[in-house]
Backbone as numpy.savetxt, mean C-alpha at the origin, in Angstrom:
# Nx Ny Nz CAx CAy CAz Cx Cy Cz
-64.31 -9.40 19.78 -63.60 -8.81 20.98 -64.26 -9.49 21.74
-63.55 -10.52 22.61 -64.13 -11.09 23.58 -64.73 -10.36 25.16
-65.54 -10.94 25.60 -65.92 -10.50 26.51 -65.12 -9.98 27.79
-65.30 -8.57 28.27 -64.45 -8.29 29.13 -63.06 -7.57 28.36
-63.07 -7.43 27.31 -62.22 -6.93 26.62 -61.71 -5.43 26.60
-61.11 -4.80 25.91 -60.41 -3.09 25.97 -60.75 -2.58 25.03
-62.21 -1.91 24.96 -62.45 -1.27 23.50 -61.20 -0.28 23.38
-60.60 0.47 24.11 -59.76 1.42 23.63 -58.83 1.17 22.96
-58.49 -0.10 23.01 -56.98 -0.13 22.15 -57.55 -1.54 21.30
-58.70 -1.82 21.50 -59.56 -2.72 20.20 -58.78 -4.13 20.82
-58.76 -4.50 22.15 -58.44 -5.42 22.63 -57.06 -5.75 22.48
-56.12 -4.79 22.29 -54.88 -5.27 21.61 -53.41 -5.05 23.20
-52.64 -6.09 23.10 -52.15 -6.10 24.45 -50.64 -6.36 23.89
-49.54 -5.86 24.49 -48.30 -6.12 24.41 -47.99 -7.63 24.71
-46.97 -7.75 23.64 -47.04 -9.45 23.52 -45.20 -9.66 24.01
-44.86 -10.18 24.74 -43.75 -10.39 24.96 -43.27 -11.55 24.21
-41.75 -10.95 23.34 -41.93 -12.20 22.14 -40.27 -12.51 22.18
-40.50 -13.88 22.26 -38.52 -14.49 23.00 -38.13 -13.65 23.97
-39.18 -13.02 24.91 -38.46 -12.68 25.94 -39.59 -12.63 27.15
-39.16 -12.24 28.42 -39.72 -12.52 29.71 -40.13 -10.87 30.14
-41.46 -10.12 30.46 -41.23 -8.89 30.67 -40.86 -8.15 30.09
-40.45 -6.81 30.74 -39.13 -5.75 30.23 -37.79 -5.86 30.13
-37.65 -7.00 30.51 -35.86 -7.40 30.26 -35.22 -6.94 29.41
-33.69 -6.71 29.70 -33.15 -6.09 27.68 -33.28 -7.57 27.20
-33.21 -7.45 25.88 -33.30 -7.83 24.58 -31.96 -8.32 23.97
-31.34 -9.87 24.20 -29.69 -9.75 24.18 -29.90 -10.29 22.60
-29.04 -9.71 21.49 -28.73 -10.24 20.58 -27.52 -10.87 20.54
-27.25 -11.65 19.11 -26.07 -12.25 19.02 -24.71 -11.42 18.61
-23.38 -11.06 19.81 -22.82 -9.96 19.42 -22.41 -9.92 17.91
-22.07 -8.63 17.42 -21.80 -8.58 16.09 -20.18 -8.73 15.69
-19.67 -9.50 14.31 -18.42 -9.82 14.19 -17.39 -8.51 14.55
-16.16 -8.96 15.18 -15.26 -8.16 15.30 -14.87 -7.28 14.18
-14.09 -6.61 14.05 -13.40 -6.15 12.71 -12.43 -6.67 12.55
-11.72 -7.46 11.40 -10.83 -7.95 10.96 -9.18 -7.63 11.69
-8.49 -8.86 11.99 -7.30 -8.39 12.63 -6.42 -7.91 11.83
-5.87 -7.36 12.29 -4.61 -6.32 11.59 -3.03 -7.21 12.00
-2.96 -7.66 13.41 -1.86 -8.66 13.52 -2.28 -10.20 13.17
-1.53 -10.60 12.56 -1.91 -12.26 12.14 -0.45 -13.29 12.85
-1.11 -14.39 13.13 -0.38 -15.14 13.19 0.61 -16.70 11.98
1.54 -15.79 11.53 2.12 -16.09 10.16 2.15 -17.77 9.90
2.95 -18.15 11.31 2.77 -20.16 10.77 1.30 -20.81 10.74
0.33 -20.26 11.32 -0.87 -20.85 11.21 -1.51 -20.27 9.66
-1.18 -19.44 9.24 -1.64 -19.02 8.09 -1.50 -19.72 6.87
0.01 -19.94 6.89 0.95 -20.77 6.05 0.72 -21.95 6.05
0.53 -22.41 6.71 -0.03 -24.13 7.18 -1.44 -24.17 6.62
-2.27 -23.18 6.24 -3.69 -23.32 5.58 -3.80 -22.65 4.70
-2.49 -22.31 3.83 -2.65 -21.49 2.72 -3.79 -20.36 2.09
-4.30 -19.65 3.63 -4.65 -18.40 3.73 -4.52 -17.29 2.53
-5.35 -17.02 2.12 -5.23 -15.81 1.55 -6.09 -14.45 1.88
-5.52 -13.21 2.28 -6.35 -12.49 3.10 -6.25 -11.33 1.88
-7.43 -10.32 1.93 -7.83 -9.07 1.16 -7.85 -8.17 2.10
-7.38 -6.84 1.97 -7.18 -5.56 2.71 -7.19 -4.64 1.99
-8.09 -3.65 2.50 -8.22 -2.10 1.48 -7.71 -1.41 2.78
-6.83 -0.54 2.60 -6.22 0.12 3.67 -6.64 2.11 3.32
-6.75 3.00 4.22 -6.68 4.46 3.61 -5.45 4.93 3.40
-4.72 5.60 2.72 -3.58 6.08 2.67 -3.14 6.67 4.09
-4.19 7.70 4.44 -3.63 8.63 5.75 -3.58 7.53 6.60
-3.44 6.30 6.94 -3.28 5.27 8.06 -2.07 4.76 7.61
-1.20 4.97 6.83 -0.09 4.89 6.52 1.17 5.83 7.05
1.53 5.77 7.57 2.46 7.09 8.36 3.98 7.63 7.28
4.33 6.28 7.14 5.37 6.60 6.48 5.30 7.15 5.12
4.39 6.82 4.29 4.20 7.83 3.09 3.76 8.84 3.58
3.72 9.45 4.31 2.98 11.16 4.71 3.64 12.24 3.83
5.16 11.87 4.09 5.80 13.12 3.34 5.89 12.97 1.93
5.59 11.73 1.21 5.36 11.56 -0.24 4.46 11.69 -0.94
3.45 12.13 -0.16 1.83 12.40 -0.63 1.64 13.88 -0.78
1.03 14.28 -1.59 0.58 15.78 -2.03 -0.52 15.85 -1.10
-1.70 15.07 -1.00 -2.15 14.63 0.08 -2.65 13.11 0.25
-4.04 13.06 0.85 -4.01 11.96 2.02 -5.26 10.56 1.07
-5.82 11.11 0.11 -6.87 10.91 -0.67 -6.38 9.83 -1.31
-7.22 8.52 -1.39 -7.00 7.34 -1.80 -6.90 6.17 -1.25
-6.80 4.73 -1.07 -6.62 3.94 -0.52 -5.69 2.74 -1.19
-5.25 1.73 -0.49 -4.42 1.03 -1.12 -5.02 -0.21 -0.86
-5.10 -0.96 -1.90 -5.59 -2.51 -1.64 -4.40 -3.61 -1.56
-4.62 -4.50 -0.99 -3.33 -5.41 -0.64 -3.98 -6.75 -0.67
-2.92 -7.70 -1.14 -3.52 -8.90 -1.26 -2.08 -10.18 -0.30
-2.38 -10.77 0.61 -1.68 -11.60 1.30 -1.81 -12.69 0.97
-1.26 -13.47 -0.17 -1.10 -15.43 -0.27 -0.13 -15.75 0.69
-0.27 -16.14 2.01 0.40 -16.67 2.99 0.96 -18.74 2.40
1.98 -19.22 2.60 2.47 -20.64 2.14 3.55 -20.98 3.04
3.47 -22.29 2.72 4.63 -23.19 3.65 5.79 -23.18 3.13
6.75 -22.74 3.33 7.74 -22.96 2.37 8.52 -24.23 3.06
8.18 -25.10 4.08 9.11 -26.11 4.20 10.00 -26.24 5.40
10.26 -27.02 6.26 11.04 -27.04 7.13 10.51 -26.04 8.24
9.02 -25.49 8.09 8.86 -24.83 9.34 8.87 -23.30 9.13
8.93 -23.55 8.14 9.32 -21.51 7.65 8.17 -21.18 6.65
7.51 -19.95 7.23 6.25 -19.42 6.78 6.76 -18.26 5.61
5.83 -18.15 4.79 6.01 -17.10 3.77 4.64 -16.59 2.89
5.08 -15.58 2.35 3.53 -14.80 1.60 3.99 -14.30 0.62
3.02 -14.46 -0.64 3.51 -13.42 -1.74 2.38 -12.05 -2.04
3.31 -11.02 -1.12 2.02 -9.85 -1.38 1.85 -8.58 -2.16
0.92 -8.25 -2.73 0.58 -7.86 -3.71 0.04 -6.38 -3.40
0.50 -5.15 -4.08 -0.75 -3.76 -3.45 -0.92 -3.20 -4.76
-1.71 -2.60 -4.77 -1.94 -1.38 -6.17 -3.12 -0.23 -5.52
-2.41 0.96 -5.84 -2.89 2.43 -5.39 -2.98 3.14 -6.32
-3.34 4.33 -6.00 -2.95 5.76 -6.83 -3.05 6.68 -6.41
-1.85 6.89 -5.42 -1.99 7.77 -4.50 -1.29 9.30 -5.25
-1.71 10.44 -4.73 -1.37 11.99 -5.23 0.29 11.99 -4.59
1.27 11.82 -5.46 2.42 12.21 -5.12 2.47 13.74 -5.10
4.06 14.04 -4.60 4.66 15.54 -4.90 5.40 15.86 -5.84
5.30 16.10 -6.81 6.11 16.55 -7.63 7.40 17.06 -7.18
8.99 16.55 -7.17 9.66 17.39 -6.87 10.19 18.42 -7.50
9.72 18.67 -8.65 10.27 19.71 -9.94 9.47 21.11 -9.68
8.10 20.48 -9.71 7.13 21.88 -9.50 6.11 21.90 -8.26
6.27 20.93 -7.18 6.15 20.58 -6.11 4.24 20.91 -6.22
3.99 20.17 -7.29 2.50 19.84 -7.39 2.34 18.36 -7.36
0.81 18.42 -6.84 0.59 16.87 -6.97 -0.07 16.44 -8.38
0.36 15.06 -8.35 -0.03 14.25 -9.54 -0.65 13.20 -9.16
-1.51 12.04 -10.06 -1.62 10.59 -9.80 -0.28 10.17 -10.15
-0.43 8.79 -9.23 0.67 7.83 -9.62 0.16 6.92 -9.80
0.13 5.44 -10.70 -0.80 4.45 -10.46 0.76 3.66 -9.81
0.64 3.66 -8.59 1.75 2.34 -8.30 1.05 0.56 -8.49
2.11 0.19 -8.36 1.95 -1.49 -8.37 2.85 -2.30 -7.76
2.93 -3.32 -6.82 4.12 -3.73 -6.37 3.73 -5.22 -5.88
4.65 -6.40 -5.85 4.14 -7.35 -4.98 6.03 -7.89 -5.29
5.95 -8.48 -4.07 6.55 -9.36 -3.41 6.54 -10.59 -3.13
7.75 -11.49 -2.71 7.74 -12.85 -2.00 8.63 -12.84 -0.91
7.83 -13.03 0.13 8.42 -12.82 1.67 8.51 -14.25 2.50
9.75 -14.03 3.00 9.64 -15.20 4.20 10.25 -14.58 5.51
9.02 -14.95 6.20 8.87 -14.33 8.00 10.14 -15.34 8.47
10.46 -14.56 9.21 11.46 -14.99 10.42 11.48 -14.37 11.93
11.93 -14.68 12.66 11.94 -14.32 13.86 12.85 -13.36 14.19
14.13 -13.25 13.48 15.08 -12.65 13.21 16.00 -12.44 11.93
16.46 -11.68 12.00 17.46 -11.99 10.57 18.48 -12.56 10.65
18.92 -13.23 11.96 19.83 -14.48 11.97 19.11 -15.72 11.91
17.89 -15.80 12.15 17.05 -16.78 11.82 16.82 -16.96 10.73
16.91 -16.41 9.44 16.73 -16.68 8.30 17.22 -17.65 7.62
16.53 -18.00 6.63 17.22 -19.27 5.89 18.56 -18.99 5.36
19.33 -19.32 5.03 20.29 -18.91 4.35 20.83 -18.86 2.86
19.58 -19.96 2.82 19.32 -19.85 0.81 17.94 -19.12 0.70
17.87 -18.44 1.17 16.70 -18.17 0.87 16.61 -16.89 -0.09
15.65 -16.96 -1.20 15.69 -16.30 -2.23 14.70 -15.05 -2.26
14.34 -15.00 -1.02 12.79 -14.45 -0.47 13.34 -12.97 0.24
12.44 -12.06 -0.04 12.93 -11.09 1.21 12.48 -11.38 2.35
13.42 -11.08 3.51 12.85 -11.47 4.98 12.68 -10.67 5.56
11.75 -10.81 6.44 10.61 -9.73 7.33 10.37 -10.35 8.46
10.90 -9.97 9.27 11.19 -10.21 11.22 9.58 -9.94 11.29
9.28 -11.25 12.29 7.80 -11.20 12.84 8.36 -10.73 14.29
7.06 -10.21 15.18 7.02 -10.06 16.43 5.97 -11.29 17.49
6.73 -11.81 17.77 6.21 -13.10 18.75 5.36 -13.98 17.44
5.72 -14.21 16.65 5.49 -15.03 15.46 4.21 -14.61 14.74
3.89 -13.00 14.52 2.94 -12.63 13.99 3.59 -11.09 13.14
2.56 -10.89 12.56 3.07 -9.51 11.59 1.73 -8.63 11.94
1.89 -7.11 11.21 0.95 -6.37 10.99 0.81 -6.73 9.16
-0.22 -6.64 8.79 -0.78 -6.48 7.71 -0.81 -4.99 7.03
-1.16 -4.17 7.93 -1.02 -3.09 7.31 0.06 -2.35 7.20
1.08 -3.06 8.46 2.51 -2.38 8.16 3.34 -3.08 6.88
3.00 -4.17 6.53 3.63 -4.77 5.37 3.27 -4.37 4.01
1.81 -4.08 4.00 1.19 -3.37 2.86 2.08 -2.07 2.60
2.18 -1.55 3.65 3.29 0.11 3.68 4.43 0.03 3.09
5.37 -1.14 3.85 6.27 -1.46 3.60 6.32 -2.12 1.71
5.51 -2.46 0.90 5.34 -2.48 -0.38 5.16 -1.54 -0.95
3.90 -0.79 -0.56 4.06 0.84 -1.25 5.43 1.57 -1.17
5.89 1.67 -0.68 7.23 2.32 -0.75 8.46 1.82 -1.46
8.14 0.42 -1.62 9.16 0.12 -2.45 8.38 0.42 -4.23
6.95 0.30 -4.07 6.53 0.77 -5.37 6.49 2.03 -5.90
6.88 2.94 -5.04 6.67 4.65 -5.51 8.20 4.51 -6.34
8.32 5.86 -6.80 9.47 6.33 -7.55 10.61 6.76 -6.43
12.04 6.36 -6.64 12.33 7.62 -5.51 12.48 8.72 -5.55
12.12 9.28 -6.85 12.06 10.82 -6.73 10.77 11.10 -7.17
10.05 11.26 -6.66 8.69 11.67 -7.58 8.89 12.84 -8.48
8.49 12.50 -9.71 8.10 14.00 -10.93 7.22 13.21 -11.96
6.39 14.80 -12.45 5.64 14.48 -13.81 6.71 14.06 -14.28
6.14 13.20 -15.84 6.62 13.79 -16.98 7.34 14.94 -17.36
8.09 15.20 -18.22 8.70 16.06 -18.41 7.40 16.84 -19.77
7.07 16.58 -20.10 5.93 16.88 -21.34 4.72 17.35 -20.33
4.43 17.21 -18.90 3.63 17.50 -18.32 3.87 18.34 -17.18
4.93 18.77 -17.16 5.41 19.05 -15.63 5.74 20.82 -15.88
5.05 21.75 -15.10 5.10 23.04 -15.32 5.94 23.57 -15.43
7.24 22.68 -14.73 8.44 23.53 -14.34 9.90 22.69 -14.95
9.22 21.77 -16.35 10.65 21.13 -17.14 10.98 22.16 -17.59
12.47 21.56 -18.01 13.25 22.91 -18.66 12.99 22.45 -20.41
13.00 23.51 -20.92 12.64 23.25 -22.68 14.14 24.04 -23.53
14.56 23.11 -24.30 15.50 23.82 -24.67 15.07 24.17 -26.00
14.53 25.28 -26.61 14.20 25.36 -28.35 14.68 26.50 -28.54
14.78 26.39 -30.19 15.54 27.23 -31.01 14.30 27.55 -32.11
14.22 28.82 -32.03 13.50 28.94 -33.42 11.97 28.27 -33.50
12.02 27.92 -31.94 10.50 27.12 -31.88 10.85 25.79 -32.51
11.84 25.23 -32.49 12.12 23.62 -32.53 12.64 22.91 -31.89
13.00 21.65 -31.30 14.08 21.63 -30.14 15.36 21.79 -30.66
16.47 22.20 -29.90 17.88 22.12 -30.08 18.30 21.09 -30.30
18.72 20.94 -31.11 19.86 19.44 -30.82 21.32 19.85 -30.43
21.59 19.21 -29.13 22.71 19.51 -28.42 23.78 18.38 -28.81
23.43 17.59 -29.61 24.73 16.83 -29.95 25.66 17.22 -30.88
25.22 18.60 -31.54 26.09 18.88 -33.15 27.31 19.63 -32.66
27.59 20.43 -33.43 29.26 21.22 -33.16 28.71 21.83 -31.48
30.11 21.42 -30.80 30.47 21.89 -29.54 31.56 22.45 -29.41
31.96 23.34 -28.40 33.37 23.80 -28.68 34.15 22.91 -27.93
35.51 22.60 -28.58 36.43 21.59 -28.24 38.00 23.09 -27.59
38.01 22.83 -26.60 39.01 23.61 -26.38 40.42 23.49 -26.55
40.41 22.22 -26.46 42.17 21.73 -26.80 42.35 21.55 -28.65
41.33 21.75 -29.56 41.83 21.60 -30.76 42.95 22.64 -31.34
42.57 23.94 -30.73 43.85 24.84 -31.35 45.46 24.33 -30.82
45.32 23.87 -29.81 46.44 22.97 -28.97 47.11 22.13 -29.79
46.16 20.81 -30.61 46.50 20.06 -30.99 47.37 20.10 -32.27
46.60 21.16 -32.84 46.95 21.91 -34.54 48.14 22.59 -34.41
48.59 23.14 -32.75 49.85 23.63 -32.84 51.13 22.47 -32.56
50.51 21.50 -31.86 51.65 20.31 -31.71 51.71 19.69 -33.05
51.24 19.52 -34.33 50.95 19.02 -35.14 51.90 20.33 -36.30
51.91 21.37 -36.16 52.99 21.99 -36.61 54.41 21.88 -36.29
54.80 21.67 -35.07 55.90 21.35 -33.83 56.70 20.05 -34.63
């Protein structure tokens, strides 16, 4: 301890580390969240590949098709330049949503996967006439990745969600004596008697 030091705190004194006095300490700001709306032409020119994960609950157009909002969608967007100033992307989604069976109204898991090739256009009239891709209209040169993933998820889901007949609680079962009834055998033919009568005349 140096002469004239403070015995109570063992001569320890506050140290101002890379700041002066008691002013606030400013750190580098944290990186912002990943953007949802992106500029298609810029990403296409640089062949950027983006990956996102979205909770199913953030996709309002799927709401009526889901038994609950559990789960998430994994989406991939591979942007590419199609030439002549046209931008495109290969979009792929994967998810296991809980759908509502339209036969028994019970929830079930459905493994959904979809993939599409997209061409971006400022309007449907501005799309290339020879394009073999799905046309997706931009707003001021930008698109929402979440909405693009939601669109692809809607295409990946079945038109009518139902269990398989073997697992659905209300699937019709045709049985006779414990065996599946063969419906392709003899059937009633109402005009057989008429045909026999015409042969006799």
